[in-house]
C-alpha positions in Angstrom: 13.7 -13.3 5.2 12.8 -12.5 1.7 12.8 -8.8 0.5 9.0 -8.8 0.3 8.8 -10.3 3.8 11.0 -7.3 5.0 8.5 -4.9 3.5 5.7 -6.8 5.2 7.4 -7.0 8.6 8.1 -3.2 8.5 4.5 -2.2 7.5 3.0 -4.5 10.1 5.2 -2.9 12.8 4.6 0.7 11.6 0.9 0.0 11.4 0.2 3.5 9.7 1.9 4.4 6.4 1.6 7.2 3.9 0.5 6.6 0.4 1.5 9.0 -2.3 0.1 9.7 -5.4 0.2 12.5 -8.2 -2.6 15.0 -8.8 -1.7 16.5 -12.1 1.8 17.9 -11.2 1.2 17.9 -7.3 2.1 15.3 -4.9 -0.9 14.1 -2.6 0.0 12.1 0.6 -2.5 10.5 3.0 -2.3 8.0 5.9 -3.3 4.4 5.0 -3.5 1.4 7.2 -4.8 -1.2 4.8 -2.4 -3.5 2.7 -1.8 -7.2 2.6 0.6 -9.8 1.4 -1.2 -12.3 -0.9 0.1 -14.9 -3.2 3.6 -13.4 -2.9 2.5 -10.0 -3.7 1.9 -6.7 -1.9 -1.5 -5.2 -2.4 -3.0 -1.8 -1.2 -6.7 -0.9 -0.9 -8.7 2.2 -1.1 -12.2 3.1 -2.1 -12.7 3.5 -5.8 -14.7 6.6 -5.1 -11.6 8.3 -3.5 -9.2 10.7 -5.1 -6.4 8.4 -4.1 -7.8 5.7 -6.4 -8.5 7.8 -9.3 -5.0 9.4 -9.0 -3.4 5.9 -8.7 -5.2 4.8 -11.9 -4.2 8.1 -14.0 -0.5 7.7 -12.8 0.2 4.3 -11.3 3.6 5.4 -10.0 3.3 5.4 -6.3 5.3 5.9 -3.3 4.6 4.6 0.5 6.5 5.7 3.3 6.3 4.6 7.0 8.2 5.1 10.4 8.7 2.3 13.1 9.1 2.9 16.8 13.0 2.5 16.4 13.1 5.6 14.2 13.6 3.6 11.0 11.7 4.6 7.9 10.9 2.8 4.8 10.2 4.1 1.5 8.6 1.8 -1.2 8.2 2.7 -4.8 6.2 0.7 -7.2 3.9 0.7 -10.2 0.3 0.1 -9.1 -1.7 -2.5 -11.1 -5.5 -2.8 -10.5 -6.6 -6.1 -9.6 -10.4 -6.6 -9.5 -10.2 -10.3 -9.2 -12.9 -11.9 -6.9 -9.9 -14.0 -5.3 -7.9 -10.9 -4.2 -11.2 -9.0 -3.0 -12.0 -12.1 -1.0 -8.6 -12.3 0.5 -8.9 -8.6 1.5 -12.2 -8.9 3.3 -11.1 -12.1 5.0 -7.9 -10.7 6.1 -9.4 -7.4 7.2 -13.0 -7.9 8.2 -13.6 -4.2 9.2 -13.4 -3.5 5.4 -17.0 -4.9 5.2 -18.4 -1.9 7.2 -16.8 0.4 4.7 -17.3 -1.2 1.4 -20.7 -2.9 0.9 -24.0 -2.3 -0.8 -25.3 -0.2 2.0 -22.5 2.3 1.8 -22.3 2.1 -2.0 -18.5 2.2 -1.7 -16.4 -0.3 -3.6 -13.0 -1.3 -2.6 -10.3 -0.8 -5.2 -7.2 -3.0 -4.9 -3.9 -2.5 -6.6 -0.7 -4.8 -6.7 2.6 -3.3 -6.2 4.7 -4.2 -9.3 8.2 -3.6 -9.9 8.8 -2.8 -6.2 11.7 -1.0 -4.7 12.3 -0.3 -1.1 14.8 1.6 1.0 15.1 1.1 4.8 17.1 3.8 6.6 17.7 5.2 10.1 18.9 8.6 11.7 22.4 6.9 12.4 23.0 6.5 8.6 21.9 2.9 8.3 20.6 2.2 4.7 19.5 -0.8 2.8 17.8 -0.9 -0.5 16.3 -3.8 -2.5 13.8 -4.7 -5.0 10.8 -7.0 -4.5 
């Protein structure tokens, strides 16, 4: 299993993860559920109207954290690079059809998607297990 596949498997198992940005000099954390693996890259999405997207654009140093049922956690650090390509947007809506209810002409909301570049992850547990890797 590749390092990227490890990240994907962990996030799938955890389902909800916490996406952290910086607002000025203060951290901002919120629960997220949408990410996708596409063309060997990890992508995260949020509404372009949301503060999370604006903060990601202003400071692309992002961290994601999740906990699984085995009490293991993952911390993922990366540089967020906005990807407005039609190919990535189409893949997001295909992989996650519920997004069409949130981001469409009727709501006026637009999905913003970022690719995780220069990714680094740590997987740890309460018993002292620890693994770190780049992806």
